[in-house]
VEXDOVO-244435 format. One record per residue (C-alpha): residue in one letter; x, y, z. Coordinates in pm, 1 decimal. Example, Ala and Ser with C-alpha at 12.3 -4.5 7.8 and 13.67 -1.06 7.14 Angstrom:
<nodes>
+------+----------+----------+----------+
| rest |       c1 |       c2 |       c3 |
+------+----------+----------+----------+
|    A |   1230.0 |   -450.0 |    780.0 |
|    S |   1367.0 |   -106.0 |    714.0 |
+------+----------+----------+----------+
</nodes>
This chain:
<nodes>
+------+----------+----------+----------+
| rest |       c1 |       c2 |       c3 |
+------+----------+----------+----------+
|    M |    -33.9 |  -2005.9 |    406.9 |
|    A |     -9.6 |  -1649.6 |    482.6 |
|    R |     79.5 |  -1734.5 |    853.3 |
|    R |    326.2 |  -1975.4 |    703.4 |
|    I |    492.9 |  -1708.9 |    495.3 |
|    A |    485.7 |  -1466.1 |    767.9 |
|    A |    673.6 |  -1714.8 |   1005.9 |
|    G |    907.8 |  -1813.5 |    743.7 |
|    A |   1022.6 |  -1430.5 |    699.0 |
|    A |   1035.0 |  -1360.8 |   1095.1 |
|    Y |   1245.7 |  -1682.0 |   1165.8 |
|    G |   1461.2 |  -1710.5 |    817.2 |
|    G |   1274.1 |  -1981.1 |    661.1 |
|    G |   1319.9 |  -2057.8 |    292.5 |
|    G |   1082.5 |  -1975.5 |      2.8 |
|    I |    734.9 |  -2115.5 |     21.0 |
|    G |    587.7 |  -2126.0 |   -326.7 |
|    L |    287.2 |  -1988.1 |   -429.4 |
|    L |    205.2 |  -2191.3 |   -708.0 |
|    G |    225.9 |  -2557.5 |   -762.2 |
|    A |    509.9 |  -2717.3 |   -963.5 |
|    A |    257.4 |  -2900.2 |  -1231.9 |
|    T |     99.5 |  -2517.2 |  -1308.2 |
|    V |    449.5 |  -2365.7 |  -1405.4 |
|    G |    485.4 |  -2439.7 |  -1756.8 |
|    L |    134.1 |  -2304.2 |  -1819.9 |
|    V |    162.3 |  -1992.8 |  -1623.0 |
|    L |    493.5 |  -1905.0 |  -1771.3 |
|    A |    351.6 |  -1930.4 |  -2134.6 |
|    E |     47.7 |  -1709.9 |  -2033.8 |
|    V |    286.5 |  -1466.8 |  -1871.5 |
|    Q |    479.0 |  -1422.8 |  -2153.8 |
|    L |    137.6 |  -1372.4 |  -2367.1 |
|    A |     28.7 |  -1119.0 |  -2092.8 |
|    K |    355.7 |   -921.8 |  -2102.7 |
|    R |    295.4 |   -888.9 |  -2476.9 |
|    Q |    -34.1 |   -755.3 |  -2398.1 |
|    V |     28.9 |   -514.9 |  -2126.1 |
|    G |    209.9 |   -192.4 |  -2131.5 |
|    N |    398.7 |   -262.0 |  -1813.3 |
|    G |    695.9 |    -20.7 |  -1828.8 |
|    N |    616.3 |    170.9 |  -2121.8 |
|    S |    418.0 |    432.3 |  -1920.0 |
|    P |    618.5 |    780.9 |  -1898.8 |
|    H |    832.0 |    847.8 |  -1606.3 |
|    P |    565.0 |    963.5 |  -1306.1 |
|    P |    568.5 |   1317.1 |  -1248.5 |
|    S |    744.3 |   1458.9 |   -903.1 |
|    A |    485.4 |   1566.2 |   -687.7 |
|    D |    732.2 |   1668.4 |   -423.6 |
|    G |    656.6 |   1983.9 |   -209.3 |
|    L |    429.3 |   2180.3 |     34.6 |
|    Y |     72.4 |   2122.9 |     37.6 |
|    G |   -214.8 |   2316.2 |    228.9 |
|    S |     18.9 |   2612.6 |    204.2 |
|    S |   -290.1 |   2840.2 |    287.7 |
|    F |   -307.4 |   2734.7 |    642.6 |
|    A |   -112.0 |   2907.6 |    912.4 |
|    A |    250.2 |   2928.1 |    831.7 |
|    A |    322.3 |   2921.8 |   1211.5 |
|    D |    225.8 |   2557.9 |   1206.5 |
|    E |    513.6 |   2311.7 |   1158.1 |
|    P |    419.9 |   2113.0 |    831.4 |
|    L |    357.9 |   1747.2 |    858.2 |
|    R |    611.2 |   1527.4 |    674.1 |
|    L |    457.3 |   1260.2 |    456.0 |
|    T |    703.8 |   1013.6 |    264.2 |
|    M |    583.1 |    743.6 |     20.8 |
|    L |    774.1 |    444.6 |    -27.6 |
|    G |    745.7 |    139.2 |   -267.3 |
|    D |    684.6 |     88.8 |   -655.1 |
|    S |    529.3 |    242.8 |   -942.2 |
|    T |    193.3 |    256.1 |   -759.6 |
|    A |    335.1 |    458.8 |   -485.6 |
|    S |    537.8 |    671.6 |   -738.7 |
|    G |    211.1 |    730.1 |   -961.4 |
|    Q |    335.0 |    596.2 |  -1266.4 |
|    G |     54.6 |    606.3 |  -1554.2 |
|    V |    -52.4 |    966.6 |  -1496.5 |
|    H |     82.7 |   1309.0 |  -1642.3 |
|    R |      7.1 |   1540.3 |  -1366.8 |
|    A |    171.2 |   1580.8 |  -1044.8 |
|    R |   -161.4 |   1619.0 |   -842.0 |
|    Q |   -294.0 |   1309.9 |   -991.1 |
|    T |    -56.8 |   1121.0 |   -826.6 |
|    P |   -151.0 |    920.5 |   -512.4 |
|    G |    100.2 |   1098.4 |   -268.3 |
|    A |    -28.1 |   1463.3 |   -397.9 |
|    L |   -356.0 |   1319.6 |   -316.7 |
|    L |   -274.9 |   1190.1 |     13.2 |
|    A |    -95.6 |   1523.5 |    124.3 |
|    S |   -372.3 |   1731.8 |     -8.2 |
|    G |   -616.7 |   1529.6 |    185.1 |
|    L |   -420.2 |   1525.3 |    486.5 |
|    A |   -355.6 |   1879.1 |    491.2 |
|    A |   -730.4 |   1944.9 |    495.0 |
|    V |   -803.4 |   1720.8 |    758.8 |
|    A |   -522.6 |   1846.4 |    971.0 |
|    E |   -581.4 |   2205.3 |    892.1 |
|    R |   -189.9 |   2196.4 |    870.8 |
|    P |     54.1 |   2220.0 |    581.0 |
|    V |    183.4 |   1888.2 |    469.7 |
|    E |    543.6 |   1844.9 |    316.5 |
|    L |    551.2 |   1525.1 |     51.6 |
|    R |    851.4 |   1364.2 |    -23.1 |
|    N |    858.3 |   1036.5 |   -236.2 |
|    V |   1114.5 |    791.3 |   -291.0 |
|    A |    959.6 |    508.3 |   -436.6 |
|    L |   1087.6 |    363.7 |   -753.8 |
|    P |    897.9 |    226.8 |  -1044.5 |
|    G |    957.6 |   -153.9 |  -1093.3 |
|    A |   1103.4 |   -173.1 |   -743.6 |
|    Q |   1037.5 |   -489.8 |   -532.9 |
|    S |   1035.2 |   -533.4 |   -180.6 |
|    D |   1421.5 |   -557.8 |   -147.4 |
|    D |   1435.1 |   -177.9 |   -280.6 |
|    L |   1299.5 |    -81.2 |     51.6 |
|    D |   1615.2 |   -132.1 |    221.8 |
|    R |   1782.2 |    135.2 |      4.5 |
|    Q |   1443.1 |    367.3 |     37.4 |
|    V |   1460.5 |    363.4 |    418.2 |
|    A |   1823.0 |    428.6 |    426.2 |
|    V |   1786.9 |    753.5 |    200.1 |
|    I |   1475.3 |    861.4 |    430.1 |
|    L |   1666.3 |    813.2 |    744.8 |
|    G |   2007.7 |    965.8 |    619.3 |
|    D |   1879.7 |   1320.6 |    740.4 |
|    P |   1785.4 |   1284.6 |   1088.6 |
|    A |   1617.0 |   1613.4 |   1073.0 |
|    R |   1362.8 |   1515.6 |    813.8 |
|    I |   1239.2 |   1189.3 |    987.8 |
|    P |    874.1 |   1150.8 |    845.6 |
|    D |    580.3 |   1192.8 |   1075.6 |
|    V |    407.2 |    885.8 |    852.3 |
|    C |    510.2 |    672.3 |    543.7 |
|    V |    320.5 |    502.5 |    340.2 |
|    I |    422.0 |    215.2 |    129.9 |
|    M |    285.2 |     33.6 |   -153.4 |
|    V |    465.1 |   -256.0 |   -258.0 |
|    G |    439.2 |   -651.0 |   -362.6 |
|    A |    275.7 |   -645.9 |   -721.4 |
|    N |    614.2 |   -692.3 |   -859.8 |
|    D |    721.7 |   -951.7 |   -613.1 |
|    V |    452.6 |  -1146.8 |   -767.5 |
|    T |    516.5 |  -1076.0 |  -1125.5 |
|    Q |    888.2 |  -1150.0 |  -1079.7 |
|    R |    817.5 |  -1467.8 |   -857.7 |
|    M |   1028.3 |  -1325.6 |   -554.2 |
|    P |    989.8 |  -1580.0 |   -265.4 |
|    P |    694.8 |  -1456.4 |    -57.4 |
|    T |    893.5 |  -1491.1 |    282.0 |
|    R |   1180.5 |  -1279.3 |    130.6 |
|    S |    931.9 |  -1027.6 |     27.6 |
|    V |    801.4 |  -1015.2 |    347.5 |
|    R |   1099.6 |  -1022.2 |    555.8 |
|    H |   1242.5 |   -681.9 |    364.2 |
|    L |    916.3 |   -510.8 |    418.6 |
|    S |    885.7 |   -590.1 |    806.3 |
|    A |   1237.8 |   -488.2 |    825.3 |
|    A |   1147.8 |   -180.9 |    647.3 |
|    V |    859.3 |   -119.7 |    897.6 |
|    R |   1047.4 |   -171.5 |   1206.8 |
|    R |   1334.3 |     79.0 |   1112.9 |
|    L |   1063.8 |    327.8 |   1040.6 |
|    R |    881.6 |    271.3 |   1335.5 |
|    T |   1213.5 |    270.9 |   1554.0 |
|    A |   1313.2 |    624.1 |   1408.9 |
|    G |    979.8 |    747.8 |   1522.6 |
|    A |    735.1 |    746.6 |   1223.1 |
|    E |    415.2 |    621.6 |   1176.2 |
|    V |    382.1 |    351.7 |    913.3 |
|    V |     69.2 |    271.6 |    675.6 |
|    V |    103.4 |    -28.7 |    431.3 |
|    G |   -102.3 |    -48.0 |    110.9 |
|    T |    -68.1 |   -430.4 |     69.0 |
|    C |    -28.8 |   -598.2 |   -248.6 |
|    P |   -299.5 |   -505.9 |   -520.8 |
|    D |   -521.8 |   -798.8 |   -673.7 |
|    L |   -343.6 |   -886.7 |   -981.6 |
|    G |   -611.1 |  -1098.7 |  -1138.0 |
|    T |   -792.9 |   -846.6 |  -1256.6 |
|    I |   -544.0 |   -702.4 |  -1507.6 |
|    E |   -743.2 |   -718.4 |  -1831.9 |
|    P |   -536.6 |   -914.3 |  -2060.9 |
|    V |   -445.0 |  -1189.8 |  -1783.7 |
|    Q |   -646.4 |  -1513.3 |  -1879.7 |
|    Q |   -742.3 |  -1810.1 |  -1689.1 |
|    P |   -581.8 |  -1983.4 |  -1507.5 |
|    L |   -324.0 |  -1726.8 |  -1447.5 |
|    R |   -595.8 |  -1481.1 |  -1356.2 |
|    W |   -702.3 |  -1707.9 |  -1071.5 |
|    L |   -349.7 |  -1806.8 |   -953.7 |
|    A |   -237.5 |  -1426.3 |   -990.2 |
|    R |   -528.9 |  -1327.0 |   -753.2 |
|    R |   -446.6 |  -1618.2 |   -496.6 |
|    A |    -52.9 |  -1509.7 |   -506.1 |
|    S |   -161.7 |  -1131.9 |   -483.0 |
|    R |   -421.7 |  -1211.3 |   -154.1 |
|    Q |   -183.2 |  -1480.0 |      3.2 |
|    L |    113.9 |  -1196.5 |    -18.4 |
|    A |   -109.1 |   -915.2 |     85.6 |
|    A |   -238.2 |  -1118.8 |    422.4 |
|    A |    143.9 |  -1230.7 |    477.9 |
|    Q |    233.2 |   -856.7 |    462.9 |
|    T |    -26.0 |   -755.2 |    701.3 |
|    I |    106.0 |   -989.8 |    945.4 |
|    G |    423.9 |   -897.4 |    911.2 |
|    T |    358.1 |   -518.4 |    927.8 |
|    V |    103.0 |   -516.6 |   1245.2 |
|    E |    378.2 |   -725.6 |   1421.1 |
|    Q |    638.4 |   -438.1 |   1362.2 |
|    G |    357.7 |   -172.8 |   1496.8 |
|    G |    253.3 |    -71.4 |   1143.2 |
|    R |   -116.4 |    -57.1 |    987.5 |
|    T |   -194.8 |   -197.5 |    656.4 |
|    V |   -484.6 |   -122.5 |    423.8 |
|    S |   -608.5 |   -369.1 |    178.6 |
|    L |   -563.7 |   -240.0 |   -193.1 |
|    G |   -745.4 |   -512.6 |   -318.1 |
|    D |   -967.5 |   -255.4 |   -492.8 |
|    L |   -658.2 |    -93.8 |   -674.7 |
|    L |   -683.9 |   -339.0 |   -913.3 |
|    G |  -1006.4 |   -516.9 |   -754.5 |
|    P |  -1394.9 |   -517.7 |   -809.7 |
|    E |  -1419.4 |   -148.7 |   -901.5 |
|    F |  -1155.5 |   -179.7 |  -1148.9 |
|    E |  -1288.8 |   -496.6 |  -1298.4 |
|    A |  -1615.7 |   -335.6 |  -1358.9 |
|    N |  -1493.5 |    -24.1 |  -1466.5 |
|    P |  -1173.3 |   -109.4 |  -1653.5 |
|    R |  -1181.6 |    162.3 |  -1909.9 |
|    E |  -1218.2 |    455.0 |  -1644.5 |
|    L |   -996.9 |    298.8 |  -1359.1 |
|    F |   -699.5 |    155.4 |  -1560.7 |
|    G |   -461.2 |    394.6 |  -1751.4 |
|    P |   -339.6 |    385.4 |  -2089.8 |
|    D |   -123.9 |     70.6 |  -2043.1 |
|    N |   -416.1 |   -130.9 |  -1889.9 |
|    Y |   -161.8 |   -218.0 |  -1616.9 |
|    H |   -130.1 |    112.4 |  -1387.3 |
|    P |   -380.1 |    295.1 |  -1250.2 |
|    S |   -559.5 |    577.5 |  -1406.7 |
|    A |   -594.4 |    930.9 |  -1215.9 |
|    E |   -956.7 |    805.7 |  -1130.1 |
|    G |   -807.5 |    479.0 |  -1002.1 |
|    Y |   -511.6 |    636.1 |   -805.1 |
|    A |   -812.6 |    887.3 |   -630.2 |
|    T |   -997.3 |    550.6 |   -523.8 |
|    A |   -675.7 |    407.4 |   -375.3 |
|    A |   -601.3 |    728.2 |   -180.4 |
|    M |   -969.9 |    731.0 |    -67.9 |
|    A |   -898.8 |    390.4 |     75.9 |
|    V |   -547.3 |    450.1 |    248.4 |
|    L |   -638.1 |    851.9 |    373.2 |
|    P |   -849.3 |    730.8 |    689.1 |
|    T |   -580.8 |    533.4 |    809.8 |
|    V |   -325.0 |    780.2 |    750.3 |
|    C |   -528.1 |   1025.4 |    975.1 |
|    A |   -603.1 |    788.9 |   1241.1 |
|    A |   -212.7 |    683.2 |   1267.5 |
|    L |   -136.8 |   1065.9 |   1316.6 |
|    G |   -455.1 |   1092.7 |   1587.9 |
|    L |   -630.5 |   1305.1 |   1356.7 |
|    W |   -940.9 |   1098.4 |   1279.0 |
|    P |  -1256.2 |   1117.5 |   1505.4 |
|    A |  -1245.6 |    955.9 |   1833.1 |
|    E |  -1546.7 |    789.5 |   1786.7 |
|    E |  -1473.7 |    616.7 |   1456.5 |
|    E |  -1181.6 |    436.2 |   1647.9 |
|    R |  -1402.0 |    214.6 |   1823.2 |
|    P |  -1490.7 |   -102.2 |   1656.3 |
|    D |  -1831.3 |    -91.7 |   1490.8 |
|    V |  -2027.2 |   -398.4 |   1527.4 |
|    S |  -2268.7 |   -344.8 |   1275.0 |
|    R |  -1985.4 |   -310.4 |   1006.6 |
|    R |  -1845.2 |   -643.8 |   1150.6 |
|    E |  -1519.5 |   -468.5 |   1316.3 |
|    G |  -1372.8 |   -593.7 |   1607.6 |
|    F |  -1081.1 |   -782.2 |   1754.3 |
|    L |   -944.3 |  -1080.0 |   1583.4 |
|    P |   -616.1 |  -1300.0 |   1614.0 |
|    V |   -363.1 |  -1105.7 |   1383.4 |
|    A |   -374.9 |  -1370.4 |   1092.7 |
|    R |   -756.7 |  -1423.5 |   1086.3 |
|    A |   -781.0 |  -1058.7 |   1069.7 |
|    A |   -490.2 |  -1034.4 |    760.0 |
|    A |   -705.1 |  -1318.2 |    562.1 |
|    E |  -1012.0 |  -1120.5 |    598.6 |
|    A |   -863.2 |   -784.3 |    501.9 |
|    A |   -699.0 |   -955.0 |    179.9 |
|    S |  -1028.0 |  -1060.7 |     62.1 |
|    E |  -1200.3 |   -710.9 |    152.6 |
|    P |  -1061.6 |   -413.2 |    -55.6 |
|    G |  -1033.4 |   -100.0 |    179.9 |
|    T |  -1008.5 |   -287.0 |    521.7 |
|    E |   -784.7 |   -160.8 |    806.6 |
|    V |   -558.4 |   -411.3 |   1039.4 |
|    T |   -351.6 |   -274.9 |   1317.3 |
|    A |   -189.4 |   -420.5 |   1629.1 |
|    A |   -431.2 |   -389.5 |   1917.9 |
|    M |   -336.7 |   -652.3 |   2216.9 |
|    P |    -20.8 |   -827.3 |   2311.4 |
|    T |     42.9 |  -1194.3 |   2207.9 |
|    G |   -206.1 |  -1420.7 |   2344.9 |
|    P |   -232.3 |  -1804.6 |   2326.9 |
|    R |   -374.1 |  -1768.7 |   1958.5 |
|    G |   -100.5 |  -1502.5 |   1851.7 |
|    P |    -90.3 |  -1172.1 |   1828.9 |
|    W |   -416.6 |   -957.4 |   1816.7 |
|    A |   -541.5 |   -677.3 |   1610.0 |
|    L |   -819.7 |   -461.2 |   1533.6 |
|    L |  -1006.9 |   -501.2 |   1202.9 |
|    K |  -1176.0 |   -197.8 |   1092.9 |
|    R |  -1387.2 |   -107.4 |    754.8 |
|    R |  -1361.3 |    267.6 |    731.6 |
|    R |  -1644.1 |    459.2 |    558.0 |
|    R |  -1464.2 |    641.9 |    261.6 |
|    R |  -1473.4 |   1041.5 |    300.2 |
|    R |  -1429.1 |   1311.2 |     66.4 |
|    V |  -1249.4 |   1579.7 |    216.4 |
|    P |  -1229.1 |   1932.4 |     98.1 |
|    A |   -943.1 |   1995.4 |   -142.4 |
|    T |   -674.9 |   2189.3 |    -62.9 |
|    D |   -421.1 |   2367.5 |   -324.8 |
|    P |   -392.5 |   2122.6 |   -604.0 |
|    A |    -46.9 |   2199.5 |   -698.4 |
|    P |    222.0 |   2172.1 |   -449.3 |
|    T |    477.7 |   2434.5 |   -378.7 |
|    P |    810.7 |   2300.0 |   -483.4 |
|    S |   1065.9 |   2208.1 |   -219.5 |
|    T |   1357.3 |   2406.5 |   -192.4 |
+------+----------+----------+----------+
</nodes>
């Protein structure tokens, strides 16, 4: 299904439904019930975390530029302090690894679907003097809940990755989280939401890797760890992550951001057979990543008889020393 969605996106195909027609009536009824129970959209506006991180490092070094794009997950909706947002956590961690200042800019919009990426990319590329070194995109959850055709969703994401890569930025995409773990969602909507989320995540991986980006499965953003600790890892609205939840997601994405910039240890870039890493056709790698949170997929080989190939990595999560917790505001 993911391969069909990605192919439809690439070649202009129509919508490929993720849900059977016979289930639509029941699903819509449960969606309305879930909306009444979930506080989505009622969280305070996310705090602005834009600014300079790692200012304690040598001022002579040109800051790395990190830009966040996507929806409420990328913007940090659900927390009250700038330092708790995923952008701030990634900027602080990247500064610690690179031992270099990091300038963070966040153009993500709460409630955004993938079609808003066109606007967000235009904002980023509007100033040629500030092209990011690396962009992190987190998007997809609203596409599922608002029933955007998955081919359209992947088409917009692929176009965004292509434009950013052409401009010279590295791109890391946190794929659609597992919506089947939101507490108020009941069966069979829970199962259908999980299935739709994973199919879209796999298709996002195929589209992103084919445009030269990397992906990290964010199933664990609302996945097994959240399911086991909902009171700790969900925010007050039971929908957006808490500060601890965003920290979990940032730890999953940070190694891939560092690897994209050539900052991760070289020995860890080789596949580790003991962790079941290796080279796979991109569609197979995408399917495996969608079902295993924290898995990275990146382009590896030219197209062969079985299509493009990718490297699947299961990076160990590392805690990095914290830099200054609050940014120096941009001027």
